N, C-alpha and C positions, 0 to 999 in steps of 0.2 A: 325512304331515307335509309342509306346504308349504315351498318353498325359503326364503322369508323367515324362517320360524320356525327352520329349521336354521341359517341364518346368525346369527340373534339369539342362539341358544343357544351357538353356537361362540364368539361374541364375549364373552358373559357368562362362560363357563367360562375364557376366556383372561385375564380380569381377576384380579389378585391380590386376596386377601381384604383388605377394609378400604379398597380404593381406589375404591369406587363414589362416595364423597363425601369431600372433603378434611376433615381435622380442623380445627375452629375453635379459635382460641387468643386469649384475651382478655388483653391486656397493659396493666397499670395502672402508670403512671409517676407517682410522688408526689414526685420529686426535681427533675426538669429545669426550668430556666428556659425562656423563650420561644425562645431561640436553639437550645437543645438539643432541645426538642420538635420543632422544624422538622427538625433533623438526623435524629432518629429516623424521622420520617414520610417523609423524602425519600431517605434513604441506608440506614441499617441495617435498618429494618423490611422494605423491599422486597427487599434482598439476602438477609436471613435467612428471609424468608417463602418464597422459592424453595427455599432449602436445607432448610428445615424441612418443606416440603410441607404447610403449614398456612395457613389463612386467618387472618392476624393482624389483630385489631381493637385498635388502639392508642388509649388514652385517658389524658389527663393529669388527675390528680385529687389531692385532699388526702389526706395519710396518715391523719389521724384518721378520716375517713369510710371509707376502705378497711379500716382495722383493725376498725372496728365492723361492717362487712359480713362480714368473715371470721369474727369472733366470733359473729355472729348465725347464720351458716350452720352453724357447728359441724361435726358429723360428716357432714353432708350435702354439705359441700365448697364450695358456692356456685358462682358463675359467673366467678371470677377465676382465671387460670391462671399468670400471670407478673407479677412485681413489680419495680420499680426503686426502691430505698430509700436514703436518706441514712444515715450511720453511727448517729446516735442513734435513727433510726426503726427500723432493722433490729434494734437492741438492744431496743427496746420491743416489736416484733412477736415476737421470739424469747422474751421474757419471758412473752408471752401464749400461747406454745405453738402458733402458727398456721402455722409454716413447716416445710417438708420438709427433711430432711437430704439435701443434694445428693449426698453420697457414695453414696447408694443408686442414683443414676443415673450412676455413674462411667463405665460402658461406653458411654454415649451422649455423654459430655462429655470426650473425651481432651484437649481444649485446656485444661481446668481444671488439668492437671498443670503448666502454665506459670505458675501463680499464684506471687506473691512475698509473703513476710511483710514487715511485720506485718499488712497489710490482709487477707491470705488467712485469717488466724486470729482477729483481734480487730477490733472496731469500737466506738468510744466506750468503751473500757475493758472491753468484754464479750467473753468467749470465745464465738466464733460456733458452734463445734462443727458446722461443715459446712453451716449454713443459708443462707450467702450466697456468691456469687462476685463478687469485685471486678471491675467492668467498666472503670472508669477511676479514676485517683487525682488529687486536686486539692490545691492549696495556696491558702491565703489570703495576701494581700499588702497592703503599704502602697501606695496609689495616690496619685500627686501630679502636679500640673501643673507641668512643668519651667519654664514661663514665670514662675511665681509662687514656686516652691520650688526654688531652684537647687541647694541642698545638703540632701537629705532626711535625716531621722533614720535611724540605723542600729540602734538598740536601743530597747526599750520605755522605758527610763529617759530616753533622749534625747528620745523623742516626748513624754513627760510634761513634761520640763523646758522644752521649746521650744513648748509648746502655745499660749502667748499670742502667738507670732509670727503665728499664723493664727486669732486669736480670732474666732469667729463664722463662720469659713470652713473649719472642720474638722468631720468627722462620720463616723458609722458607722450601719449599718442598725438600726432598732428591734429589740431582742432578742425582742420579742413577736411578730414577724412569723411568719405561718404559711407563707409561701412562700419565705423566705430565712433560712438559718441563720447568715449572715455576722455579724449583730450578737451572737448568743449566743456564737459562737466568739471574737469580738473581746473581749467582756467576760470570758469565762472565761480567756483567755490573758493579758489585762491583769491580772486579779486574781491569777493565778498568778505573774506577773512581779513583783508587789509583795507576795508572801509567802503568799497564800491556798493552803491545801492542796487545795481543791476537794473535800474529803471532808465528808460529812454524816452523822456518827454519830448513829443514832437519828432520822435525818431532819432534824437541826438542824446549823447551822454550828458548827464548832469555833472556838477563839479566834483562829485565823489569818485569818479572813475580815474581821473588823471593820476593821483598819488598811488592808486592800486596798480595801474599799468606800469608805473615807474618801478614798483617793487617786483613785479613779474619780470621786467626787463633785467633787473639785477639777478634774479633767480635764473633767468635764461642763460646768463653768462657762465653758469656752472654746469649747464646741461650738456649731454652728449651732442655731438655735432649734427647727428641725423635723428629726426623724430620719425618713429615708425608710422606708417600710413594705415595699418590694419592691426587687429588683435594678434594674429599669428606672427607678424613681423616683430611685434613688441615682445612676445614670448620668446622668440628666437634670440633677441638681444639679451634676455636673462640667461637663456640656455648656454650661450657662447661666452658669457661673462662680460659682454660689452657694457652692460649696465648692471648695477647691483641693487639699485633702489628706484622705484617708480610708482606709477599710479595706474590702476586698472580695475576692471570689474572683478569683484570677489569670486564669483562663480567660475570665471574663465581661468583665474589663477589656480584655484583649487582643482579644477578639472584637469588642467595642464599638468599639475604636479602628480595627480593620480595616474595620468597616462605616461608620465615620465618624460614629457617634452619640456618640463622645467625641473631643475634638480630638487631633491627632497629637502635641501636646506632652505628652500623658499618658504618664507613665513608671511603672514599678513597682519595688519593692525588697522583698526578703525580709529581715525583721529578723534580725540575726545571732544574737540570743539565743533565737530560735525563733518560728515562726509555725505556727498549726494547719493540719493537713492531714487528709486522709481519703480515703475511696473512695465511689463509688456502687455499690450492690450489686444484682445480679440474684438473685431468689429465687422459689421456687415454693410456693404454699399447700399445706398438709399433707394435706388431706382430699379433694382432687379425684380423679377416676378416673385409673387408671394410664395410659390412653391419652393423656390430656391432660398428665399429668406428663411423659410421654416426649416429646411434642411440644414442651413448654416446655424440656426439657433439650436437645433438638436446637437450639432457638433460642439458648440460652445458649452452646452449643458454637460456633455460628456467630459470635456476638458476641465470643467470645474468640479467634477466628481471627486470624492475623497480618494478613491483609488488612483486616479491619474495624478492628482495633486501630491499625494504622499510619495508616489513613485518618482515624480519629477524632482522633488526635494532631495530624496535619497540618492538618485542617480546623477543629478545635474547641479547640485549645490546652489540652487536658487531658493529663495524664501517663498512660501506658498502665497497664492493670490487670494485664497479664502481662509476662513477661520478653522484650520485643521491642525493647528500647532500641537494640540494634545495627542494627536494620532501619529506624529512623526517619531520614529524609533530613536531612543535615547542615544545610541551610538553615533547618530548623524552629527551630534553636537561635539564630537571629538575633533571635527574639522571645521564646523560652521559656528558662527556666533549664535547665541540663543536669541529668542524673540525679544527679550528684555534689552540685550545689548544692541541688537539691530534698531529697535525703536528709540533707544536713548541716544544713539550716535548719529541718527539721521538728521541731516540739515534740511531746511526748507527747499522745495524745488526751485531751481533757477527759472525765471520766466522764459517761455519759449522764444520770445523776441530777442532776449539777451543772448541765448545760445546761438541763434541764427546770426546775430550781429557779431559775436565773437568769432565765428567761423569766417566771416567776411573780412574782418579787420586785423585779426591776430598777426598775420605775417608782416603786415605793414608796421604794426606797433612794435614788433620784435626786431624790425630792421632786416627782414628777409626779402 
């Protein structure tokens, strides 16, 4: 045997099994806006790719398309290994039976033990039964231009009663949007504030919905003529002065102000009688091979690490998905509400079925 063959065999035998080629990992994000897509690509994915020892291919995609791909793949598993889902979307994916119970990967995910209720257990009113790990938590907020709105409303009733002060310059995102849930959550919380149960017995409204829809129709008459169909378009309405008060995700408002895409006079307030909040969930498809499940679990464990969590809060103005509040730099709270304010102002999750129903019927109810 020649010397080079002896050397080659020695090197081959020294390699651990499975290390000849790195595991590929396909990560499909159906939740993030443009700012967060960039953060995943430049911060979390590179950091967790190294720790996961996998080649992570990150893709931003629509949830409906991804769900159909998983259903079509069936027991074959398909080519998607990791998901990032909004609360109502993870509820829908769970109902279709396409998600892995992450508790089966607990040994690879010790950071999951830092999860906090209610988001660790429930999303959009659905018991998760282990299929999702809350990566971040968010709150929706009332956004206003302090140059035009010196004294913002503090409750939903006050917002309704004062609507004509900003007639034609108040708005929220179109609830039918496929890329932003802000409008659906606005409508659901508004309806609840005016008495709607948000329950749909037999798939139909109970009697509590009609008076609340009538209130929203009155409110709609004060709105700007066009509802933005995406987060960026809504921000542009603020930047141009087309609207001076509206409703959106807190993180997107603060991040946009930091970038200068919204004016520095933009302020936020969490309505005292409750604003919707929720979490973004990392999940693993059910039927993929074990090696890919394990790689995805290691990625999730990295994403839930204190380092990634604290950096995400500091840079992206989200609330942490895990119990790392005491590790967040104090200066962060110059812009963000504290843990106590976040928890006190949070309204109960609207049911996933109600959010879907609102997106289907809102235009008809408002006369569009």
